[in-house]
C-alpha positions as YAML, in Angstrom:
chain: A
units: angstrom
residues:
- id: 1
  name: MET
  ca: [-4.16, -38.09, -2.91]
- id: 2
  name: THR
  ca: [-1.30, -35.75, -3.71]
- id: 3
  name: ARG
  ca: [-1.90, -32.76, -5.88]
- id: 4
  name: SER
  ca: [0.34, -32.51, -8.91]
- id: 5
  name: PRO
  ca: [2.49, -29.38, -9.02]
- id: 6
  name: GLY
  ca: [1.31, -26.53, -11.22]
- id: 7
  name: THR
  ca: [2.78, -25.62, -14.56]
- id: 8
  name: PRO
  ca: [6.16, -23.94, -13.98]
- id: 9
  name: LEU
  ca: [6.35, -20.24, -14.81]
- id: 10
  name: PRO
  ca: [9.37, -18.05, -15.52]
- id: 11
  name: PRO
  ca: [10.48, -15.57, -12.85]
- id: 12
  name: PRO
  ca: [8.51, -12.30, -12.66]
- id: 13
  name: LYS
  ca: [11.28, -10.29, -14.35]
- id: 14
  name: ALA
  ca: [11.41, -12.80, -17.22]
- id: 15
  name: ARG
  ca: [7.64, -12.54, -17.71]
- id: 16
  name: ARG
  ca: [7.85, -8.80, -18.13]
- id: 17
  name: ARG
  ca: [10.88, -9.08, -20.41]
- id: 18
  name: LEU
  ca: [9.12, -11.54, -22.70]
- id: 19
  name: ARG
  ca: [6.07, -9.28, -22.93]
- id: 20
  name: GLU
  ca: [8.16, -6.22, -23.74]
- id: 21
  name: ALA
  ca: [10.23, -8.17, -26.27]
- id: 22
  name: ALA
  ca: [7.00, -9.04, -28.09]
- id: 23
  name: SER
  ca: [5.98, -5.34, -28.07]
- id: 24
  name: LEU
  ca: [2.88, -6.07, -26.02]
- id: 25
  name: THR
  ca: [1.43, -3.75, -23.42]
- id: 26
  name: GLN
  ca: [-0.07, -4.99, -20.16]
- id: 27
  name: ALA
  ca: [-3.52, -4.13, -21.47]
- id: 28
  name: GLN
  ca: [-3.00, -6.22, -24.65]
- id: 29
  name: LEU
  ca: [-1.73, -9.17, -22.65]
- id: 30
  name: ALA
  ca: [-4.68, -8.81, -20.28]
- id: 31
  name: ASP
  ca: [-7.08, -8.96, -23.27]
- id: 32
  name: ARG
  ca: [-5.46, -12.18, -24.45]
- id: 33
  name: MET
  ca: [-5.72, -13.75, -21.02]
- id: 34
  name: GLY
  ca: [-9.18, -12.42, -20.26]
- id: 35
  name: VAL
  ca: [-8.11, -10.60, -17.08]
- id: 36
  name: THR
  ca: [-7.59, -7.00, -16.02]
- id: 37
  name: ARG
  ca: [-4.46, -4.97, -16.54]
- id: 38
  name: ALA
  ca: [-3.91, -4.79, -12.77]
- id: 39
  name: THR
  ca: [-3.85, -8.60, -12.60]
- id: 40
  name: VAL
  ca: [-1.13, -8.76, -15.25]
- id: 41
  name: ARG
  ca: [0.84, -6.13, -13.32]
- id: 42
  name: THR
  ca: [0.68, -8.21, -10.15]
- id: 43
  name: TRP
  ca: [1.78, -11.32, -12.07]
- id: 44
  name: GLU
  ca: [4.82, -9.49, -13.45]
- id: 45
  name: SER
  ca: [5.69, -7.96, -10.09]
- id: 46
  name: GLY
  ca: [5.56, -11.35, -8.36]
- id: 47
  name: ARG
  ca: [2.88, -10.40, -5.86]
- id: 48
  name: THR
  ca: [0.49, -13.07, -7.17]
- id: 49
  name: THR
  ca: [0.61, -16.01, -9.57]
- id: 50
  name: PRO
  ca: [-2.22, -17.46, -11.64]
- id: 51
  name: ARG
  ca: [-3.72, -20.85, -10.82]
- id: 52
  name: GLY
  ca: [-5.49, -23.64, -12.60]
- id: 53
  name: ARG
  ca: [-6.31, -23.27, -16.27]
- id: 54
  name: ARG
  ca: [-5.32, -19.63, -16.26]
- id: 55
  name: ARG
  ca: [-1.83, -20.62, -15.11]
- id: 56
  name: GLU
  ca: [-1.53, -23.15, -17.93]
- id: 57
  name: ALA
  ca: [-2.71, -20.59, -20.49]
- id: 58
  name: TYR
  ca: [-0.29, -17.99, -19.14]
- id: 59
  name: ALA
  ca: [2.60, -20.48, -19.23]
- id: 60
  name: GLU
  ca: [1.75, -21.48, -22.82]
- id: 61
  name: LEU
  ca: [1.62, -17.83, -23.90]
- id: 62
  name: LEU
  ca: [4.99, -17.08, -22.28]
- id: 63
  name: LYS
  ca: [6.45, -20.17, -23.94]
- id: 64
  name: THR
  ca: [5.23, -18.93, -27.32]
- id: 65
  name: LEU
  ca: [6.72, -15.50, -26.70]
- id: 66
  name: ALA
  ca: [10.03, -17.08, -25.69]
- id: 67
  name: GLU
  ca: [10.13, -19.16, -28.87]
- id: 68
  name: GLU
  ca: [9.41, -16.09, -30.97]
- id: 69
  name: GLU
  ca: [12.16, -14.20, -29.20]
- id: 70
  name: SER
  ca: [14.70, -16.99, -29.72]
- id: 71
  name: ALA
  ca: [13.73, -17.31, -33.38]
- id: 72
  name: ALA
  ca: [14.17, -13.58, -33.89]
- id: 73
  name: ALA
  ca: [17.52, -13.63, -32.09]
- id: 74
  name: GLU
  ca: [19.06, -16.26, -34.43]
- id: 75
  name: PRO
  ca: [21.13, -14.67, -37.28]
- id: 76
  name: ALA
  ca: [19.37, -14.97, -40.60]
- id: 77
  name: ALA
  ca: [21.06, -17.08, -43.30]
- id: 78
  name: VAL
  ca: [22.22, -14.57, -45.88]
- id: 79
  name: PRO
  ca: [22.72, -16.34, -49.19]
- id: 80
  name: VAL
  ca: [26.25, -15.80, -50.56]
- id: 81
  name: VAL
  ca: [27.12, -17.03, -54.02]
- id: 82
  name: VAL
  ca: [30.53, -18.74, -54.08]
- id: 83
  name: ALA
  ca: [31.94, -19.74, -57.44]
- id: 84
  name: VAL
  ca: [33.47, -23.22, -57.48]
- id: 85
  name: ARG
  ca: [35.16, -24.25, -60.76]
- id: 86
  name: THR
  ca: [35.42, -27.91, -61.62]
- id: 87
  name: GLY
  ca: [38.33, -29.42, -63.38]
- id: 88
  name: PRO
  ca: [38.75, -29.46, -67.17]
- id: 89
  name: GLY
  ca: [36.57, -31.88, -69.02]
- id: 90
  name: SER
  ca: [33.81, -31.65, -66.53]
- id: 91
  name: PRO
  ca: [30.34, -31.17, -67.97]
- id: 92
  name: ALA
  ca: [30.00, -28.17, -65.69]
- id: 93
  name: GLU
  ca: [33.09, -26.38, -66.92]
- id: 94
  name: ASP
  ca: [31.57, -23.02, -66.28]
- id: 95
  name: ALA
  ca: [31.13, -21.61, -62.81]
- id: 96
  name: GLU
  ca: [28.75, -23.50, -60.63]
- id: 97
  name: SER
  ca: [26.84, -21.75, -57.83]
- id: 98
  name: LEU
  ca: [26.57, -23.11, -54.32]
- id: 99
  name: VAL
  ca: [24.40, -21.38, -51.78]
- id: 100
  name: LEU
  ca: [26.05, -21.39, -48.33]
- id: 101
  name: PRO
  ca: [24.96, -19.66, -45.16]
- id: 102
  name: ALA
  ca: [26.91, -16.55, -44.40]
- id: 103
  name: LYS
  ca: [27.84, -17.71, -40.89]
- id: 104
  name: ALA
  ca: [29.83, -20.57, -42.44]
- id: 105
  name: LEU
  ca: [32.17, -18.16, -44.22]
- id: 106
  name: PRO
  ca: [35.15, -16.44, -42.64]
- id: 107
  name: ALA
  ca: [34.68, -12.89, -41.59]
- id: 108
  name: GLU
  ca: [36.94, -11.50, -44.32]
- id: 109
  name: GLU
  ca: [34.91, -13.25, -47.06]
- id: 110
  name: ARG
  ca: [31.56, -11.68, -46.08]
- id: 111
  name: GLN
  ca: [30.16, -8.89, -48.14]
- id: 112
  name: GLU
  ca: [31.48, -5.53, -47.18]
- id: 113
  name: ASP
  ca: [28.05, -3.92, -47.15]
- id: 114
  name: GLU
  ca: [26.67, -6.38, -44.55]
- id: 115
  name: PRO
  ca: [25.76, -4.33, -41.44]
- id: 116
  name: GLU
  ca: [27.36, -5.33, -38.19]
- id: 117
  name: PRO
  ca: [24.95, -6.10, -35.35]
- id: 118
  name: GLU
  ca: [24.63, -3.16, -32.99]
- id: 119
  name: PRO
  ca: [25.52, -3.87, -29.37]
- id: 120
  name: ALA
  ca: [22.65, -3.79, -26.91]
- id: 121
  name: PRO
  ca: [22.50, -0.51, -24.99]
- id: 122
  name: GLU
  ca: [23.68, -0.79, -21.44]
- id: 123
  name: PRO
  ca: [21.09, 0.02, -18.79]
- id: 124
  name: VAL
  ca: [21.50, 3.48, -17.38]
- id: 125
  name: ALA
  ca: [21.55, 3.63, -13.58]
- id: 126
  name: LEU
  ca: [19.16, 6.27, -12.25]
- id: 127
  name: THR
  ca: [19.91, 8.38, -9.23]
- id: 128
  name: PRO
  ca: [17.47, 8.14, -6.32]
- id: 129
  name: ALA
  ca: [16.00, 11.53, -7.22]
- id: 130
  name: GLN
  ca: [15.46, 10.51, -10.86]
- id: 131
  name: ALA
  ca: [13.86, 7.22, -9.85]
- id: 132
  name: PHE
  ca: [11.58, 9.03, -7.41]
- id: 133
  name: ASP
  ca: [10.56, 11.58, -10.03]
- id: 134
  name: ALA
  ca: [9.74, 8.80, -12.50]
- id: 135
  name: LEU
  ca: [7.61, 7.00, -9.93]
- id: 136
  name: TYR
  ca: [5.86, 10.25, -9.01]
- id: 137
  name: GLU
  ca: [5.07, 11.14, -12.62]
- id: 138
  name: PHE
  ca: [3.77, 7.63, -13.26]
- id: 139
  name: GLY
  ca: [1.58, 7.10, -10.21]
- id: 140
  name: THR
  ca: [0.35, 10.53, -9.14]
- id: 141
  name: PRO
  ca: [-2.51, 11.11, -11.65]
- id: 142
  name: ALA
  ca: [-4.23, 7.80, -10.91]
- id: 143
  name: LEU
  ca: [-3.65, 8.02, -7.15]
- id: 144
  name: VAL
  ca: [-5.14, 11.52, -6.92]
- id: 145
  name: ARG
  ca: [-8.27, 10.39, -8.77]
- id: 146
  name: GLN
  ca: [-8.61, 7.31, -6.57]
- id: 147
  name: THR
  ca: [-8.21, 9.34, -3.39]
- id: 148
  name: PHE
  ca: [-10.84, 11.79, -4.64]
- id: 149
  name: LEU
  ca: [-13.31, 8.90, -4.98]
- id: 150
  name: LEU
  ca: [-12.34, 7.78, -1.49]
- id: 151
  name: THR
  ca: [-12.89, 11.15, 0.21]
- id: 152
  name: GLY
  ca: [-14.93, 13.31, -2.17]
- id: 153
  name: ARG
  ca: [-12.51, 16.21, -1.57]
- id: 154
  name: ARG
  ca: [-10.15, 17.46, -4.25]
- id: 155
  name: GLU
  ca: [-7.71, 19.34, -2.02]
- id: 156
  name: LEU
  ca: [-7.54, 16.50, 0.50]
- id: 157
  name: ALA
  ca: [-6.87, 14.02, -2.30]
- id: 158
  name: ARG
  ca: [-3.99, 16.09, -3.64]
- id: 159
  name: GLU
  ca: [-2.55, 16.66, -0.17]
- id: 160
  name: SER
  ca: [-2.82, 12.96, 0.75]
- id: 161
  name: VAL
  ca: [-0.94, 11.82, -2.34]
- id: 162
  name: GLU
  ca: [1.77, 14.45, -1.89]
- id: 163
  name: ARG
  ca: [2.17, 13.56, 1.79]
- id: 164
  name: ALA
  ca: [2.39, 9.86, 0.86]
- id: 165
  name: PHE
  ca: [5.14, 10.57, -1.67]
- id: 166
  name: GLN
  ca: [6.97, 12.70, 0.90]
- id: 167
  name: THR
  ca: [6.88, 9.72, 3.25]
- id: 168
  name: ALA
  ca: [8.10, 7.52, 0.40]
- id: 169
  name: TRP
  ca: [11.06, 9.85, -0.20]
- id: 170
  name: GLU
  ca: [11.93, 9.71, 3.51]
- id: 171
  name: ASN
  ca: [11.92, 5.89, 3.29]
- id: 172
  name: TRP
  ca: [13.19, 5.67, -0.28]
- id: 173
  name: PRO
  ca: [15.50, 2.63, 0.06]
- id: 174
  name: GLU
  ca: [12.59, 0.60, 1.40]
- id: 175
  name: VAL
  ca: [10.18, 1.86, -1.28]
- id: 176
  name: ALA
  ca: [12.70, 1.32, -4.08]
- id: 177
  name: ARG
  ca: [13.12, -2.35, -3.10]
- id: 178
  name: ASP
  ca: [9.37, -2.95, -2.72]
- id: 179
  name: ARG
  ca: [7.72, -5.21, -5.28]
- id: 180
  name: ASP
  ca: [4.96, -2.63, -5.87]
- id: 181
  name: PRO
  ca: [6.13, 0.92, -5.05]
- id: 182
  name: VAL
  ca: [2.84, 2.42, -6.27]
- id: 183
  name: GLY
  ca: [0.95, 0.12, -3.91]
- id: 184
  name: TRP
  ca: [3.20, 1.24, -1.04]
- id: 185
  name: VAL
  ca: [2.40, 4.89, -1.73]
- id: 186
  name: ARG
  ca: [-1.30, 4.13, -2.28]
- id: 187
  name: ALA
  ca: [-1.63, 2.51, 1.14]
- id: 188
  name: VAL
  ca: [-0.03, 5.53, 2.85]
- id: 189
  name: ALA
  ca: [-2.22, 7.97, 0.91]
- id: 190
  name: TYR
  ca: [-5.42, 6.07, 1.79]
- id: 191
  name: GLU
  ca: [-4.48, 5.93, 5.47]
- id: 192
  name: TYR
  ca: [-3.81, 9.67, 5.57]
- id: 193
  name: ALA
  ca: [-7.01, 10.53, 3.69]
- id: 194
  name: LEU
  ca: [-9.22, 8.33, 5.91]
- id: 195
  name: SER
  ca: [-7.63, 9.43, 9.18]
- id: 196
  name: PRO
  ca: [-10.32, 10.39, 11.75]
- id: 197
  name: TRP
  ca: [-8.32, 13.52, 12.61]
- id: 198
  name: GLN
  ca: [-9.19, 15.00, 9.23]
- id: 199
  name: ARG
  ca: [-12.68, 15.87, 10.43]
- id: 200
  name: PHE
  ca: [-11.27, 18.32, 13.00]
- id: 201
  name: ARG
  ca: [-9.47, 20.44, 10.42]
- id: 202
  name: PRO
  ca: [-11.31, 23.73, 9.75]
- id: 203
  name: ARG
  ca: [-11.17, 23.48, 5.97]
- id: 204
  name: ASN
  ca: [-12.68, 19.98, 6.01]
- id: 205
  name: ARG
  ca: [-15.76, 21.09, 7.91]
- id: 206
  name: HIS
  ca: [-17.30, 22.76, 4.87]
- id: 207
  name: PRO
  ca: [-18.40, 20.70, 1.84]
- id: 208
  name: GLU
  ca: [-16.70, 21.17, -1.51]
- id: 209
  name: PRO
  ca: [-18.58, 21.83, -4.77]
- id: 210
  name: PRO
  ca: [-20.03, 18.55, -6.06]
- id: 211
  name: PRO
  ca: [-19.43, 17.24, -9.60]
- id: 212
  name: ALA
  ca: [-21.32, 19.08, -12.33]
- id: 213
  name: ASP
  ca: [-22.91, 15.98, -13.86]
- id: 214
  name: PRO
  ca: [-25.99, 14.78, -11.90]
- id: 215
  name: GLY
  ca: [-25.11, 11.12, -12.46]
- id: 216
  name: ASP
  ca: [-21.58, 11.62, -11.21]
- id: 217
  name: ARG
  ca: [-22.89, 13.55, -8.21]
- id: 218
  name: THR
  ca: [-25.32, 10.76, -7.31]
- id: 219
  name: LEU
  ca: [-22.64, 8.07, -7.65]
- id: 220
  name: LEU
  ca: [-20.15, 10.01, -5.53]
- id: 221
  name: ASN
  ca: [-22.72, 10.70, -2.80]
- id: 222
  name: THR
  ca: [-23.70, 7.02, -2.73]
- id: 223
  name: LEU
  ca: [-20.06, 6.00, -2.51]
- id: 224
  name: LEU
  ca: [-19.36, 8.43, 0.33]
- id: 225
  name: ARG
  ca: [-22.30, 7.05, 2.34]
- id: 226
  name: LEU
  ca: [-20.52, 3.71, 2.66]
- id: 227
  name: PRO
  ca: [-18.40, 3.06, 5.76]
- id: 228
  name: PRO
  ca: [-14.73, 3.95, 5.17]
- id: 229
  name: ARG
  ca: [-13.57, 0.31, 5.26]
- id: 230
  name: HIS
  ca: [-16.27, -0.83, 2.80]
- id: 231
  name: ARG
  ca: [-15.57, 2.15, 0.56]
- id: 232
  name: ARG
  ca: [-11.85, 1.41, 0.49]
- id: 233
  name: THR
  ca: [-12.43, -2.28, -0.24]
- id: 234
  name: LEU
  ca: [-14.82, -1.49, -3.09]
- id: 235
  name: LEU
  ca: [-12.44, 1.04, -4.59]
- id: 236
  name: LEU
  ca: [-9.45, -1.31, -4.47]
- id: 237
  name: TYR
  ca: [-11.29, -4.31, -5.90]
- id: 238
  name: ASP
  ca: [-13.69, -2.77, -8.43]
- id: 239
  name: GLY
  ca: [-11.88, 0.49, -9.06]
- id: 240
  name: VAL
  ca: [-8.15, -0.27, -9.00]
- id: 241
  name: GLY
  ca: [-8.55, -3.91, -10.04]
- id: 242
  name: LEU
  ca: [-6.75, -5.75, -7.25]
- id: 243
  name: ASP
  ca: [-7.75, -9.31, -6.48]
- id: 244
  name: LEU
  ca: [-9.23, -10.38, -3.17]
- id: 245
  name: PRO
  ca: [-6.00, -11.45, -1.37]
- id: 246
  name: GLU
  ca: [-4.24, -8.24, -2.40]
- id: 247
  name: THR
  ca: [-7.18, -6.15, -1.24]
- id: 248
  name: ALA
  ca: [-7.21, -8.00, 2.08]
- id: 249
  name: ALA
  ca: [-3.47, -7.45, 2.53]
- id: 250
  name: GLU
  ca: [-3.67, -3.73, 1.77]
- id: 251
  name: THR
  ca: [-6.65, -3.17, 4.07]
- id: 252
  name: GLU
  ca: [-5.03, -5.32, 6.80]
- id: 253
  name: ALA
  ca: [-8.01, -7.67, 7.05]
- id: 254
  name: SER
  ca: [-8.62, -11.35, 6.49]
- id: 255
  name: THR
  ca: [-9.81, -12.58, 3.13]
- id: 256
  name: PRO
  ca: [-13.32, -13.63, 4.40]
- id: 257
  name: ALA
  ca: [-13.78, -10.24, 6.08]
- id: 258
  name: THR
  ca: [-12.72, -8.47, 2.90]
- id: 259
  name: ALA
  ca: [-15.16, -10.54, 0.87]
- id: 260
  name: ASN
  ca: [-18.00, -9.64, 3.25]
- id: 261
  name: ARG
  ca: [-17.13, -5.95, 3.05]
- id: 262
  name: LEU
  ca: [-17.07, -6.12, -0.74]
- id: 263
  name: LEU
  ca: [-20.45, -7.86, -0.93]
- id: 264
  name: ASN
  ca: [-22.05, -5.41, 1.49]
- id: 265
  name: ALA
  ca: [-20.64, -2.44, -0.40]
- id: 266
  name: ARG
  ca: [-21.88, -3.78, -3.74]
- id: 267
  name: ARG
  ca: [-25.30, -4.47, -2.25]
- id: 268
  name: ALA
  ca: [-25.56, -0.95, -0.86]
- id: 269
  name: MET
  ca: [-24.53, 0.55, -4.22]
- id: 270
  name: ALA
  ca: [-27.01, -1.63, -6.13]
- id: 271
  name: ASP
  ca: [-29.88, -0.76, -3.77]
- id: 272
  name: ARG
  ca: [-29.49, 2.93, -4.50]
- id: 273
  name: LEU
  ca: [-28.25, 2.64, -8.11]
- id: 274
  name: PRO
  ca: [-29.55, -0.60, -9.65]
- id: 275
  name: GLU
  ca: [-27.69, 0.00, -12.91]
- id: 276
  name: LEU
  ca: [-24.38, -0.47, -11.03]
- id: 277
  name: ALA
  ca: [-25.14, -4.05, -9.95]
- id: 278
  name: ASP
  ca: [-22.77, -5.31, -12.67]
- id: 279
  name: PRO
  ca: [-19.13, -4.99, -11.47]
- id: 280
  name: GLU
  ca: [-17.95, -4.10, -14.97]
- id: 281
  name: VAL
  ca: [-20.39, -1.21, -15.18]
- id: 282
  name: LEU
  ca: [-19.38, -0.08, -11.71]
- id: 283
  name: HIS
  ca: [-15.71, -0.15, -12.69]
- id: 284
  name: ARG
  ca: [-16.40, 1.91, -15.81]
- id: 285
  name: ARG
  ca: [-18.52, 4.46, -13.95]
- id: 286
  name: LEU
  ca: [-15.89, 4.92, -11.22]
- id: 287
  name: ALA
  ca: [-13.27, 5.57, -13.88]
- id: 288
  name: GLU
  ca: [-15.54, 8.07, -15.62]
- id: 289
  name: VAL
  ca: [-16.31, 10.02, -12.44]
- id: 290
  name: ALA
  ca: [-12.63, 10.23, -11.53]
- id: 291
  name: SER
  ca: [-11.60, 11.22, -15.06]
- id: 292
  name: ASN
  ca: [-14.13, 14.06, -15.27]
- id: 293
  name: GLU
  ca: [-12.43, 15.92, -12.42]
- id: 294
  name: ARG
  ca: [-9.41, 18.06, -13.18]
- id: 295
  name: LEU
  ca: [-7.05, 17.15, -10.37]
- id: 296
  name: ARG
  ca: [-3.47, 18.32, -10.36]
- id: 297
  name: ALA
  ca: [-0.54, 17.83, -8.03]
- id: 298
  name: ALA
  ca: [2.74, 19.56, -7.41]
- id: 299
  name: LYS
  ca: [5.92, 18.85, -9.35]
- id: 300
  name: PRO
  ca: [8.29, 16.10, -8.14]
- id: 301
  name: PRO
  ca: [11.07, 18.51, -7.04]
- id: 302
  name: THR
  ca: [8.57, 20.42, -4.90]
- id: 303
  name: VAL
  ca: [7.49, 17.24, -3.17]
- id: 304
  name: ARG
  ca: [11.09, 16.16, -2.55]
- id: 305
  name: VAL
  ca: [12.03, 19.57, -1.15]
- id: 306
  name: GLY
  ca: [8.95, 19.55, 1.07]
- id: 307
  name: SER
  ca: [9.85, 16.10, 2.36]
- id: 308
  name: GLU
  ca: [13.42, 17.14, 3.15]
- id: 309
  name: ARG
  ca: [12.21, 20.34, 4.81]
- id: 310
  name: ARG
  ca: [9.76, 18.43, 6.96]
- id: 311
  name: ALA
  ca: [12.46, 15.92, 7.92]
- id: 312
  name: ARG
  ca: [14.78, 18.78, 8.96]
- id: 313
  name: PHE
  ca: [12.00, 20.39, 10.98]
- id: 314
  name: TRP
  ca: [11.25, 17.24, 12.95]
- id: 315
  name: THR
  ca: [14.95, 16.57, 13.44]
- id: 316
  name: ARG
  ca: [15.50, 20.03, 14.86]
- id: 317
  name: ALA
  ca: [12.38, 19.71, 17.00]
- id: 318
  name: ALA
  ca: [13.66, 16.42, 18.41]
- id: 319
  name: ILE
  ca: [17.07, 17.98, 19.13]
- id: 320
  name: ALA
  ca: [15.44, 20.99, 20.83]
- id: 321
  name: PHE
  ca: [13.19, 18.76, 22.93]
- id: 322
  name: THR
  ca: [16.17, 16.63, 23.97]
- id: 323
  name: ALA
  ca: [18.18, 19.72, 24.90]
- id: 324
  name: ALA
  ca: [15.27, 21.11, 26.93]
- id: 325
  name: LEU
  ca: [14.87, 17.79, 28.72]
- id: 326
  name: ILE
  ca: [18.58, 17.66, 29.55]
- id: 327
  name: GLY
  ca: [18.54, 21.27, 30.81]
- id: 328
  name: THR
  ca: [15.50, 20.63, 32.99]
- id: 329
  name: THR
  ca: [17.12, 17.55, 34.47]
- id: 330
  name: ALA
  ca: [20.36, 19.45, 35.21]
- id: 331
  name: LEU
  ca: [18.45, 22.31, 36.85]
- id: 332
  name: THR
  ca: [16.50, 19.86, 39.00]
- id: 333
  name: LEU
  ca: [19.67, 18.15, 40.14]
- id: 334
  name: ARG
  ca: [21.25, 21.52, 40.91]
- id: 335
  name: THR
  ca: [18.40, 22.91, 43.02]
- id: 336
  name: ALA
  ca: [17.22, 19.73, 44.68]
- id: 337
  name: PRO
  ca: [17.95, 19.40, 48.47]
- id: 338
  name: THR
  ca: [20.87, 17.20, 49.46]
- id: 339
  name: HIS
  ca: [19.50, 16.01, 52.83]
- id: 340
  name: TYR
  ca: [16.19, 15.30, 54.38]
- id: 341
  name: GLU
  ca: [14.47, 18.10, 56.29]
- id: 342
  name: PRO
  ca: [11.54, 16.95, 58.37]
- id: 343
  name: PRO
  ca: [8.52, 19.16, 58.05]
- id: 344
  name: VAL
  ca: [7.56, 21.48, 60.94]
- id: 345
  name: SER
  ca: [4.43, 20.26, 62.61]
- id: 346
  name: PRO
  ca: [1.67, 22.83, 63.00]
- id: 347
  name: GLY
  ca: [1.12, 24.37, 66.44]
- id: 348
  name: GLU
  ca: [-1.55, 23.12, 68.78]
- id: 349
  name: THR
  ca: [-3.33, 24.77, 71.71]
- id: 350
  name: VAL
  ca: [-2.54, 23.22, 75.13]
- id: 351
  name: ARG
  ca: [-5.23, 23.62, 77.72]
- id: 352
  name: GLY
  ca: [-4.44, 24.57, 81.35]
- id: 353
  name: VAL
  ca: [-1.30, 26.64, 80.59]
- id: 354
  name: PRO
  ca: [-1.76, 30.38, 81.10]
- id: 355
  name: PRO
  ca: [-0.76, 32.54, 78.18]
- id: 356
  name: LYS
  ca: [2.54, 34.41, 78.31]
- id: 357
  name: VAL
  ca: [2.11, 37.91, 79.73]
- id: 358
  name: ALA
  ca: [3.72, 40.77, 77.85]
- id: 359
  name: PRO
  ca: [6.27, 42.92, 79.80]
- id: 360
  name: GLY
  ca: [4.85, 46.07, 81.31]
- id: 361
  name: ALA
  ca: [6.32, 49.58, 81.64]
- id: 362
  name: LEU
  ca: [9.91, 49.98, 82.89]
- id: 363
  name: SER
  ca: [10.58, 51.30, 86.37]
- id: 364
  name: ASP
  ca: [12.72, 54.34, 87.14]
- id: 365
  name: GLU
  ca: [15.71, 52.22, 88.05]
- id: 366
  name: GLU
  ca: [15.47, 50.24, 84.83]
- id: 367
  name: LEU
  ca: [15.21, 53.41, 82.82]
- id: 368
  name: GLU
  ca: [18.28, 54.84, 84.53]
- id: 369
  name: LEU
  ca: [20.26, 51.68, 83.90]
- id: 370
  name: ARG
  ca: [19.29, 51.62, 80.22]
- id: 371
  name: GLN
  ca: [20.35, 55.26, 79.83]
- id: 372
  name: LYS
  ca: [23.67, 54.52, 81.51]
- id: 373
  name: LEU
  ca: [24.39, 51.64, 79.16]
- id: 374
  name: ARG
  ca: [23.59, 53.75, 76.14]
- id: 375
  name: ASP
  ca: [25.88, 56.58, 77.23]
- id: 376
  name: GLN
  ca: [28.94, 54.43, 77.85]
- id: 377
  name: MET
  ca: [31.24, 53.30, 75.07]
- id: 378
  name: GLN
  ca: [30.42, 49.91, 73.61]
- id: 379
  name: ASP
  ca: [34.03, 48.90, 72.73]
- id: 380
  name: GLY
  ca: [37.65, 49.93, 73.33]
- id: 381
  name: PRO
  ca: [40.18, 49.46, 76.13]
- id: 382
  name: GLU
  ca: [38.22, 51.75, 78.44]
- id: 383
  name: ARG
  ca: [35.72, 49.00, 79.04]
- id: 384
  name: LEU
  ca: [38.51, 46.65, 80.11]
- id: 385
  name: THR
  ca: [40.15, 49.09, 82.59]
- id: 386
  name: PRO
  ca: [38.41, 49.18, 85.96]
- id: 387
  name: ARG
  ca: [37.98, 52.56, 87.58]
- id: 388
  name: LEU
  ca: [36.53, 53.86, 90.72]
- id: 389
  name: GLU
  ca: [33.38, 55.82, 90.74]
...
């Protein structure tokens, strides 16, 4: 049996355009479809597509929005009264009114007070810095709260998000073309926050003040007792609102493994806090705990300047390391020997050979000869001229 193809859907950009043309927010569209706002965002970004009955309902809703948009785009028929006089002797000798649509009349015969349609504003191209600032302002508050739930540390959450955005600015062309730029930054922030090297930092060795509310404190402690992978899976699925394939892709795991992690995390949360067994209640409580904390981040220009400064630092460090390596290599080539010198073997004692005897005292004749040699001139023509003694 062959499966019939699903109901065709417009492209992702057209889905978002139809929703915005109907003045609907993602939350309102999610209420109509019975899904979360994050699911609608993934549909409009093209990362996922609905299936089954939900796909048919989504296609029907988009079709209705398209029809409403086309009906609103058609020019309304403005009634214009045109006087048409009949010939003499006609029973309708007076003026007779005919209602005609305004679009059937020439332009010069329209009423002067009819407003001309305003041209659609042209899209304004943003500079990379402006686009980055807009993304930072949009995604930072939620990402800082999510990272706080992931680590339980306010300063680490702020630093992780800022470092992730600095990395995004360094790779801005790639991030700008990504289907979900916020998801790109979120993955980098989570990886930095959950890095095992964070435990060796001095300021992370001491605990931070817990939340003031006892319920929030209990929920956060229970969440932090989960393994990092289970905690991240639970936060992405029940906190952020991603579906299972998206959660698996972001955590770099298979879908069955992600499902097992999610079930184990939910079971551990329900064992300690039975009132959180319902995923909807868990989602609401996670949002409440994160919203009760006052978490702030730096301004976008500060993050961009920090990213550029860090890039310059590492560039200069790489140049200095390369120069040092080249200098060391040149010095080695300069001082290295050019030929092979065999090593001198250590001395050995030979048996049966008497040791060398040191010279004794000089005799009188030897002393006289030595004195004679010292008194004579050592150079000059006198030494070459023989003479009789």
